[in-house]
MDTraj code that builds the backbone (N, CA, C; nanometers):
import mdtraj as md
import numpy as np

residues = "UNK UNK UNK UNK UNK UNK UNK UNK UNK UNK UNK UNK UNK UNK UNK UNK UNK UNK UNK UNK UNK UNK UNK UNK UNK UNK UNK UNK UNK UNK UNK UNK UNK UNK UNK UNK UNK UNK UNK UNK UNK UNK UNK UNK UNK UNK UNK UNK UNK UNK UNK UNK UNK UNK UNK UNK UNK UNK UNK UNK UNK UNK UNK UNK UNK UNK UNK UNK UNK UNK UNK UNK UNK UNK UNK UNK UNK UNK UNK UNK UNK UNK UNK UNK UNK UNK UNK UNK UNK UNK UNK UNK UNK UNK UNK UNK UNK UNK UNK UNK UNK UNK UNK UNK UNK UNK UNK UNK UNK UNK UNK UNK UNK UNK UNK UNK UNK".split()
xyz = np.array([
    [13.5087, 10.2355, 8.2362],
    [13.4964, 10.1306, 8.1144],
    [13.3430, 10.1393, 8.0859],
    [13.2728, 10.1117, 8.1752],
    [13.1242, 10.0945, 8.1977],
    [13.0771, 10.2512, 8.1513],
    [13.1062, 10.3597, 8.1864],
    [13.0979, 10.4714, 8.1388],
    [13.0814, 10.4743, 7.9937],
    [13.2014, 10.4401, 7.9513],
    [13.2522, 10.4310, 7.8067],
    [13.1487, 10.3368, 7.6834],
    [13.1042, 10.2226, 7.7551],
    [13.0316, 10.1302, 7.7234],
    [12.9051, 10.1740, 7.7185],
    [12.8421, 10.2601, 7.8035],
    [12.7133, 10.3000, 7.8081],
    [12.7247, 10.3843, 7.6958],
    [12.8352, 10.5062, 7.6824],
    [12.7737, 10.5635, 7.5993],
    [12.7820, 10.5088, 7.4468],
    [12.8745, 10.4219, 7.4440],
    [12.8608, 10.3702, 7.3097],
    [12.7251, 10.2797, 7.2894],
    [12.6859, 10.2153, 7.3760],
    [12.5588, 10.1431, 7.3370],
    [12.4325, 10.2342, 7.3487],
    [12.4367, 10.3228, 7.4130],
    [12.3109, 10.4329, 7.4342],
    [12.2171, 10.3738, 7.4603],
    [12.0998, 10.3863, 7.4293],
    [11.9495, 10.3884, 7.5111],
    [11.9680, 10.2163, 7.4994],
    [12.0256, 10.1680, 7.4038],
    [12.0407, 10.0050, 7.4551],
    [12.0587, 9.9499, 7.5676],
    [12.1726, 10.0655, 7.6270],
    [12.2172, 10.0152, 7.7785],
    [12.1124, 9.9339, 7.8685],
    [12.1591, 9.8053, 7.9185],
    [12.0699, 9.7470, 8.0211],
    [12.0702, 9.7456, 8.1539],
    [12.2011, 9.8173, 8.1704],
    [12.2606, 9.8019, 8.3300],
    [12.2058, 9.9299, 8.4057],
    [12.2377, 9.8681, 8.5547],
    [12.2280, 9.9609, 8.6693],
    [12.3749, 9.9764, 8.7173],
    [12.3818, 10.1148, 8.7943],
    [12.5087, 10.1294, 8.8283],
    [12.5684, 10.0692, 8.9281],
    [12.4853, 9.9863, 9.0094],
    [12.5013, 9.8537, 9.1113],
    [12.6225, 9.7582, 9.0644],
    [12.6214, 9.7192, 8.9539],
    [12.6905, 9.6142, 8.9399],
    [12.8602, 9.6638, 8.9044],
    [12.9432, 9.5630, 8.9545],
    [13.1000, 9.6188, 8.9302],
    [13.1520, 9.5227, 8.7900],
    [13.0802, 9.4106, 8.7851],
    [13.1364, 9.3675, 8.6402],
    [12.9869, 9.3240, 8.5641],
    [13.0145, 9.4004, 8.4599],
    [12.8838, 9.4078, 8.3324],
    [12.9474, 9.3330, 8.2119],
    [12.8271, 9.2877, 8.1425],
    [12.8770, 9.2955, 7.9965],
    [12.9177, 9.4011, 7.9245],
    [12.9365, 9.4311, 7.7904],
    [12.9356, 9.5466, 7.7355],
    [12.7963, 9.6234, 7.6948],
    [12.6921, 9.5735, 7.7225],
    [12.5758, 9.6261, 7.7116],
    [12.4973, 9.6599, 7.8276],
    [12.6069, 9.6246, 7.9850],
    [12.5375, 9.6235, 8.0929],
    [12.4543, 9.5431, 8.1716],
    [12.4525, 9.4246, 8.1401],
    [12.3675, 9.3274, 8.2389],
    [12.5120, 9.2673, 8.2837],
    [12.4954, 9.2459, 8.4130],
    [12.5856, 9.1874, 8.5140],
    [12.6292, 9.0319, 8.4364],
    [12.7435, 9.0011, 8.4887],
    [12.8382, 8.8971, 8.4145],
    [12.8187, 8.7957, 8.5335],
    [12.7685, 8.6782, 8.5014],
    [12.8005, 8.5768, 8.6021],
    [12.8547, 8.5660, 8.6893],
    [12.8332, 8.5328, 8.7997],
    [12.9860, 8.5470, 8.9252],
    [13.0707, 8.4185, 8.8773],
    [13.0167, 8.3194, 8.8179],
    [13.1314, 8.2193, 8.8004],
    [13.2013, 8.2525, 8.6876],
    [13.1496, 8.3623, 8.5835],
    [13.2739, 8.4070, 8.5099],
    [13.3623, 8.4749, 8.5578],
    [13.3500, 8.5599, 8.6383],
    [13.4466, 8.6613, 8.7290],
    [13.5057, 8.5598, 8.8184],
    [13.5183, 8.4808, 8.8579],
    [13.5473, 8.3790, 8.9382],
    [13.6628, 8.2957, 8.8804],
    [13.6024, 8.2585, 8.7356],
    [13.7186, 8.1857, 8.6488],
    [13.8171, 8.2699, 8.5864],
    [13.7761, 8.3960, 8.5848],
    [13.8716, 8.5031, 8.5314],
    [13.9882, 8.5232, 8.6361],
    [13.9832, 8.5259, 8.7744],
    [14.0466, 8.5751, 8.8762],
    [14.1794, 8.5453, 8.8867],
    [14.2172, 8.3849, 8.8472],
    [14.3332, 8.3402, 8.8616],
    [14.3845, 8.3834, 8.7309],
    [14.3173, 8.3861, 8.6183],
    [14.4115, 8.4304, 8.5132],
    [14.4613, 8.5851, 8.5310],
    [14.3918, 8.6679, 8.5851],
    [14.3911, 8.7973, 8.6388],
    [14.5477, 8.8305, 8.7187],
    [14.5199, 8.7216, 8.7998],
    [14.6545, 8.6950, 8.8996],
    [14.7853, 8.6754, 8.8279],
    [14.7786, 8.5512, 8.7446],
    [14.8825, 8.5420, 8.6342],
    [14.9604, 8.6530, 8.6155],
    [14.8705, 8.7016, 8.5089],
    [14.8974, 8.8269, 8.4293],
    [14.9407, 8.9391, 8.5244],
    [14.9381, 8.9711, 8.6390],
    [14.9873, 9.0666, 8.7067],
    [15.1305, 9.0109, 8.7208],
    [15.1019, 8.9099, 8.8011],
    [15.2392, 8.8253, 8.8320],
    [15.3570, 8.8091, 8.6996],
    [15.3011, 8.8107, 8.6267],
    [15.4146, 8.8284, 8.5078],
    [15.4828, 8.9615, 8.4831],
    [15.4092, 9.0942, 8.5243],
    [15.4742, 9.1552, 8.5173],
    [15.5023, 9.2407, 8.6150],
    [15.4901, 9.1605, 8.7435],
    [15.5228, 9.2253, 8.8736],
    [15.5939, 9.1222, 8.9146],
    [15.7323, 9.0907, 8.8878],
    [15.7987, 8.9629, 8.9575],
    [15.8182, 8.9812, 9.0756],
    [15.8639, 9.0936, 9.1282],
    [15.9122, 9.1453, 9.2530],
    [15.8121, 9.1408, 9.3584],
    [15.6758, 9.1600, 9.3043],
    [15.5747, 9.1947, 9.3991],
    [15.4557, 9.0784, 9.3770],
    [15.4637, 8.9769, 9.3548],
    [15.3809, 8.8851, 9.2853],
    [15.2459, 8.9033, 9.3977],
    [15.1263, 8.8665, 9.3477],
    [15.0091, 8.8329, 9.4102],
    [15.0140, 8.6770, 9.4470],
    [14.9563, 8.6812, 9.5779],
    [14.9206, 8.4956, 9.6195],
    [14.8034, 8.4568, 9.5359],
    [14.7940, 8.3337, 9.5091],
    [14.6942, 8.2596, 9.4968],
    [14.5777, 8.2913, 9.5550],
    [14.4629, 8.3444, 9.4982],
    [14.3393, 8.3774, 9.5819],
    [14.2141, 8.3643, 9.4966],
    [14.0923, 8.3064, 9.5314],
    [13.9985, 8.3526, 9.4776],
    [13.9072, 8.4559, 9.4776],
    [13.8373, 8.5065, 9.4002],
    [13.7231, 8.6201, 9.4346],
    [13.6678, 8.6186, 9.5410],
    [13.5967, 8.5137, 9.5888],
    [13.5429, 8.5008, 9.7163],
    [13.6294, 8.5425, 9.8388],
    [13.7902, 8.5434, 9.8298],
    [13.8558, 8.5808, 9.9163],
    [13.8309, 8.7622, 9.9382],
    [13.8223, 8.7940, 9.8572],
    [13.8280, 8.9435, 9.8501],
    [13.7040, 8.9644, 9.9593],
    [13.5936, 8.8836, 9.9605],
    [13.4697, 8.9338, 10.0028],
    [13.5575, 8.9223, 10.1617],
    [13.6320, 8.8003, 10.2088],
    [13.6395, 8.7635, 10.3512],
    [13.7553, 8.8698, 10.3887],
    [13.8254, 8.9187, 10.3068],
    [13.9438, 9.0223, 10.3472],
    [13.8670, 9.1484, 10.3509],
    [13.7621, 9.2043, 10.2875],
    [13.6963, 9.3067, 10.2971],
    [13.6328, 9.3088, 10.4398],
    [13.5763, 9.2001, 10.5073],
    [13.4709, 9.1694, 10.5872],
    [13.6277, 9.1888, 10.7304],
    [13.6892, 9.0858, 10.7117],
    [13.8211, 9.0837, 10.8348],
    [13.8771, 9.2560, 10.8528],
    [13.9014, 9.2964, 10.7485],
    [13.9538, 9.4375, 10.7618],
    [13.8908, 9.5013, 10.8314],
    [13.7406, 9.5305, 10.7827],
    [13.6373, 9.6096, 10.8674],
    [13.6183, 9.5673, 10.9935],
    [13.6279, 9.4193, 11.0372],
    [13.5989, 9.4025, 11.1821],
    [13.7304, 9.4133, 11.2802],
    [13.8328, 9.3957, 11.2351],
    [13.9633, 9.4429, 11.3065],
    [14.0087, 9.5836, 11.3174],
    [13.9119, 9.6691, 11.2219],
    [13.9420, 9.8296, 11.2527],
    [13.8092, 9.8443, 11.3160],
    [13.7184, 9.8235, 11.3978],
    [13.6570, 9.8344, 11.4726],
    [13.5181, 9.8724, 11.4186],
    [13.4645, 9.8165, 11.2686],
    [13.3344, 9.8632, 11.2192],
    [13.2262, 9.7767, 11.2810],
    [13.1170, 9.8161, 11.3274],
    [13.0329, 9.7420, 11.4327],
    [12.9700, 9.5818, 11.3256],
    [12.9729, 9.4908, 11.3912],
    [12.9373, 9.3793, 11.3266],
    [12.7956, 9.4038, 11.2603],
    [12.7062, 9.4910, 11.2823],
    [12.5853, 9.4910, 11.2187],
    [12.6240, 9.5733, 11.0926],
    [12.7034, 9.6654, 11.0669],
    [12.7625, 9.7255, 10.9479],
    [12.8263, 9.6298, 10.8628],
    [12.8937, 9.5689, 10.9155],
    [12.9740, 9.4658, 10.8210],
    [12.8600, 9.3459, 10.7938],
    [12.8004, 9.2922, 10.8651],
    [12.6767, 9.2424, 10.7777],
    [12.5975, 9.2838, 10.6854],
    [12.5738, 9.4041, 10.6960],
    [12.4831, 9.4613, 10.6077],
    [12.6122, 9.4725, 10.4438],
    [12.6916, 9.5294, 10.4897],
    [12.7974, 9.5114, 10.3525],
    [12.7858, 9.3817, 10.3151],
    [12.7847, 9.2899, 10.3721],
    [12.7703, 9.1687, 10.3049],
    [12.6498, 9.1190, 10.2376],
    [12.5586, 9.1372, 10.3148],
    [12.4514, 9.1466, 10.2460],
    [12.4015, 9.0022, 10.3347],
    [12.4303, 8.9900, 10.4655],
    [12.3819, 8.9132, 10.5700],
    [12.2540, 8.9701, 10.6289],
    [12.1469, 8.8654, 10.6116],
    [12.0014, 8.9125, 10.6585],
    [12.0170, 8.9610, 10.8329],
    [12.1111, 8.8894, 10.8765],
    [12.1211, 8.8807, 11.0306],
    [12.2565, 8.8645, 11.0594],
    [12.3027, 8.9730, 11.1525],
    [12.4425, 8.9849, 11.2109],
    [12.4894, 8.8655, 11.2551],
    [12.4099, 8.7724, 11.3372],
    [12.4436, 8.6521, 11.3566],
    [12.5286, 8.5583, 11.2631],
    [12.4817, 8.5814, 11.1480],
    [12.5591, 8.4771, 11.0488],
    [12.7110, 8.5377, 11.0362],
    [12.7203, 8.6675, 11.0429],
    [12.8436, 8.7653, 11.0457],
    [12.9286, 8.6908, 11.1784],
    [12.8433, 8.6887, 11.2444],
    [12.9240, 8.6661, 11.3722],
    [12.9849, 8.5021, 11.3611],
    [12.9061, 8.4270, 11.3269],
    [12.9288, 8.2513, 11.2998],
    [13.0506, 8.2942, 11.2394],
    [13.0425, 8.3373, 11.1032],
    [13.1652, 8.3237, 11.0065],
    [13.2822, 8.3650, 11.0379],
    [13.2916, 8.5082, 11.1246],
    [13.3673, 8.5641, 11.1400],
    [13.4061, 8.5979, 11.3060],
    [13.3960, 8.5102, 11.3624],
    [13.3780, 8.4397, 11.5290],
    [13.5546, 8.4958, 11.5646],
    [13.6432, 8.3995, 11.4908],
    [13.7817, 8.4113, 11.5094],
    [13.8225, 8.5533, 11.4953],
    [13.7623, 8.6338, 11.4049],
    [13.8440, 8.7762, 11.3931],
    [13.8025, 8.8664, 11.5111],
    [13.6686, 8.8482, 11.5529],
    [13.5977, 8.9089, 11.6742],
    [13.6528, 8.8886, 11.7918],
    [13.7257, 8.7355, 11.8215],
    [13.7709, 8.6804, 11.9255],
    [13.9414, 8.7533, 11.9308],
    [14.0061, 8.7844, 11.8263],
    [14.1039, 8.8141, 11.7999],
    [14.1054, 8.9882, 11.8286],
    [14.0243, 9.0405, 11.7820],
    [13.9767, 9.1736, 11.8119],
    [13.9657, 9.2035, 11.9635],
    [13.8756, 9.1017, 12.0230],
    [13.8544, 9.1184, 12.1832],
    [13.9697, 9.1258, 12.2679],
    [14.0657, 9.0215, 12.2189],
    [14.2167, 8.9854, 12.2747],
    [14.2874, 9.1208, 12.2499],
    [14.3172, 9.1720, 12.1334],
    [14.3842, 9.2908, 12.1244],
    [14.3405, 9.3963, 12.2102],
    [14.1806, 9.4146, 12.2401],
    [14.1211, 9.5180, 12.3152],
    [14.1857, 9.4966, 12.4765],
    [14.1864, 9.3781, 12.5053],
    [14.2376, 9.3366, 12.6503],
    [14.3830, 9.4131, 12.6624],
    [14.4440, 9.3731, 12.5775],
    [14.5821, 9.3738, 12.5770],
    [14.5783, 9.5419, 12.5588],
    [14.5233, 9.6155, 12.4892],
    [14.5499, 9.7674, 12.5153],
    [14.5191, 9.7994, 12.6191],
    [14.3915, 9.7681, 12.6888],
    [14.3407, 9.7731, 12.8103],
    [14.4498, 9.7880, 12.9475],
    [14.4800, 9.6393, 12.9337],
    [14.5695, 9.6351, 13.0484],
    [14.7067, 9.7000, 13.0097],
    [14.7527, 9.7501, 12.9124],
    [14.8817, 9.8271, 12.9113],
    [14.8533, 9.9715, 12.9499],
    [14.7305, 10.0178, 12.9035],
    [14.6725, 10.1477, 12.9530],
    [14.6756, 10.1711, 13.1012],
    [14.6042, 10.0483, 13.1926],
    [14.6153, 10.0856, 13.2935],
    [14.7450, 10.0238, 13.3774],
    [14.8504, 9.9575, 13.3449],
    [14.9528, 9.9503, 13.3856],
    [15.0626, 10.0629, 13.3778],
    [15.0361, 10.1728, 13.3104],
    [15.1120, 10.2973, 13.2442],
    [15.0500, 10.4068, 13.3285],
])
top = md.Topology()
chain = top.add_chain()
for i, resn in enumerate(residues, 1):
    res = top.add_residue(resn, chain, resSeq=i)
    for name in ("N", "CA", "C"):
        top.add_atom(name, md.element.get_by_symbol(name[0]), res)
traj = md.Trajectory(xyz[None], top)
Protein backbone atom coordinates (compact mmCIF):
# COMPACT_ATOMS: atom_id res chain seq x y z
CA UNK A 1 0.00 0.00 0.00
CA UNK A 2 2.89 2.35 0.73
CA UNK A 3 4.24 1.86 -2.79
CA UNK A 4 0.83 2.83 -4.19
CA UNK A 5 0.65 5.86 -1.90
CA UNK A 6 4.15 6.87 -2.94
CA UNK A 7 3.19 6.76 -6.61
CA UNK A 8 0.04 8.80 -5.97
CA UNK A 9 1.83 11.45 -3.94
CA UNK A 10 4.86 11.64 -6.22
CA UNK A 11 7.67 14.05 -5.28
CA UNK A 12 5.75 15.21 -2.20
CA UNK A 13 6.33 11.79 -0.58
CA UNK A 14 8.07 12.41 2.73
CA UNK A 15 8.76 8.90 3.92
CA UNK A 16 11.62 6.51 4.06
CA UNK A 17 11.26 2.79 3.49
CA UNK A 18 12.21 2.07 7.11
CA UNK A 19 8.72 2.64 8.51
CA UNK A 20 6.04 -0.03 8.70
CA UNK A 21 3.21 2.36 9.56
CA UNK A 22 3.03 5.64 7.68
CA UNK A 23 0.59 8.37 6.80
CA UNK A 24 -0.67 8.65 3.22
CA UNK A 25 2.26 10.97 2.46
CA UNK A 26 4.93 8.74 4.00
CA UNK A 27 5.58 10.25 7.40
CA UNK A 28 5.73 7.84 10.33
CA UNK A 29 2.55 7.44 12.35
CA UNK A 30 2.92 8.05 16.06
CA UNK A 31 3.22 4.69 17.87
CA UNK A 32 0.24 5.52 20.10
CA UNK A 33 -1.96 5.72 17.02
CA UNK A 34 -1.04 2.21 15.94
CA UNK A 35 -1.35 0.93 19.52
CA UNK A 36 -4.86 2.34 19.83
CA UNK A 37 -5.88 0.72 16.54
CA UNK A 38 -4.58 -2.71 17.51
CA UNK A 39 -7.61 -3.82 19.58
CA UNK A 40 -9.90 -2.59 16.80
CA UNK A 41 -8.03 -4.68 14.23
CA UNK A 42 -8.23 -7.75 16.47
CA UNK A 43 -11.95 -7.20 16.99
CA UNK A 44 -12.50 -6.91 13.21
CA UNK A 45 -10.49 -10.05 12.58
CA UNK A 46 -12.44 -11.95 15.22
CA UNK A 47 -15.78 -10.83 13.77
CA UNK A 48 -14.86 -12.56 10.50
CA UNK A 49 -12.98 -15.54 11.95
CA UNK A 50 -15.27 -16.89 14.65
CA UNK A 51 -13.64 -20.33 14.68
CA UNK A 52 -10.10 -18.95 14.92
CA UNK A 53 -10.19 -15.73 16.96
CA UNK A 54 -7.13 -13.83 18.06
CA UNK A 55 -6.64 -13.25 21.80
CA UNK A 56 -6.50 -9.80 23.31
CA UNK A 57 -3.06 -8.36 22.65
CA UNK A 58 -1.24 -5.07 22.61
CA UNK A 59 0.99 -3.97 19.76
CA UNK A 60 3.94 -4.12 22.15
CA UNK A 61 3.18 -7.80 22.74
CA UNK A 62 4.30 -8.48 19.16
CA UNK A 63 7.75 -7.21 20.11
CA UNK A 64 7.89 -9.69 22.99
CA UNK A 65 6.64 -12.54 20.80
CA UNK A 66 9.32 -11.70 18.23
CA UNK A 67 12.12 -11.65 20.79
CA UNK A 68 10.92 -14.77 22.58
CA UNK A 69 10.56 -16.72 19.34
CA UNK A 70 14.07 -15.78 18.22
CA UNK A 71 15.64 -16.64 21.57
CA UNK A 72 13.87 -20.02 21.77
CA UNK A 73 15.04 -20.75 18.23
CA UNK A 74 18.63 -20.29 19.39
CA UNK A 75 19.35 -16.89 17.88
CA UNK A 76 22.24 -15.33 19.84
CA UNK A 77 21.24 -12.72 22.40
CA UNK A 78 23.38 -10.00 20.80
CA UNK A 79 21.51 -10.49 17.50
CA UNK A 80 18.10 -10.29 19.21
CA UNK A 81 19.28 -7.20 21.12
CA UNK A 82 20.25 -5.51 17.87
CA UNK A 83 16.86 -6.31 16.31
CA UNK A 84 15.08 -4.85 19.33
CA UNK A 85 17.24 -1.74 19.28
CA UNK A 86 18.78 -2.45 22.68
CA UNK A 87 22.08 -0.62 23.05
CA UNK A 88 23.48 -3.41 25.17
CA UNK A 89 22.61 -7.15 25.12
CA UNK A 90 22.49 -7.06 28.93
CA UNK A 91 19.15 -5.23 28.61
CA UNK A 92 17.81 -8.10 26.52
CA UNK A 93 19.21 -10.62 29.02
CA UNK A 94 17.43 -8.86 31.89
CA UNK A 95 14.07 -8.62 30.13
CA UNK A 96 14.14 -12.13 28.64
CA UNK A 97 16.06 -14.03 31.33
CA UNK A 98 13.11 -16.38 31.88
CA UNK A 99 13.15 -17.35 28.18
CA UNK A 100 16.87 -17.96 28.20
CA UNK A 101 16.61 -20.10 31.36
CA UNK A 102 13.85 -22.15 29.73
CA UNK A 103 16.04 -22.68 26.66
CA UNK A 104 18.97 -23.71 28.87
CA UNK A 105 16.77 -26.24 30.67
CA UNK A 106 15.61 -27.60 27.35
CA UNK A 107 19.21 -27.87 26.14
CA UNK A 108 20.15 -29.74 29.30
CA UNK A 109 17.26 -32.17 28.81
CA UNK A 110 18.29 -32.77 25.18
CA UNK A 111 21.88 -33.40 26.22
CA UNK A 112 20.83 -35.78 29.01
CA UNK A 113 18.62 -37.71 26.59
CA UNK A 114 21.42 -37.91 24.00
CA UNK A 115 23.99 -39.36 26.40
CA UNK A 116 21.48 -41.86 27.80
CA UNK A 117 20.87 -43.25 24.32
